[in-house]
N, C-alpha and C positions, 0 to 999 in steps of 0.2 A: 601651784602657788599656794603659799600659806594664806589662810582666809583673812588674817589680819593685814597682811601685805596688800591684799586686794583693795583695802580701804584707803591706802595711802595715796595722797594727792600732792601735786607740786605745792611747795610752800610749807608743808607739814614738817615738824621737827621730830627726828628719830635718833635712836641710839642703836649701835650694833651690839648684840648680846655678848659676843666673844672678844670685842675690841673696845673696852671702856676708855683706853688711852686715846682713841680717835676723837673723843668728845661728842657733843651733839652735832647732828648734821641736818641739812635742809634737803628735802626731797626735790629733785629737779624734774624727774619724769618717772612714770610707771607704765610701761608699755609691754603688754604680753607677759607680765610677771618679771620683767627685767627692770629693776629699780636703780636709778642713778641718783646718788646722794653726794652732796658737797659737805664733807665733814670738816669741822673747825681745825682740827690738828692733823688731818691726813690728806685733805684735798678731795678731789672727785673720785668716787669709787662706784663701779657698776656691780650690782649685786643680783645674783640669781635668787629670786623670791621663793623658789621651790626648795632651796637649801638653807636659807637663813631667814628667820622670823625677826624682822626689825621691831624695835620697841618704840611705840609712839610716845612722845613727851608732851605733857599737857601743863607743865608748871609755868 
């Protein structure tokens, strides 16, 4: 798993680096490197944290 993804917790806001059209998403869970995110414009997406480094949003 990407080291930044290991820090993601439920409730945090993230962006997918390759899918800006999905908008911001809220982390639902992060279990064993599998991150479930509810994106504003895409819905629920399950992401393999070893393949995609999500970007935490702090604004």
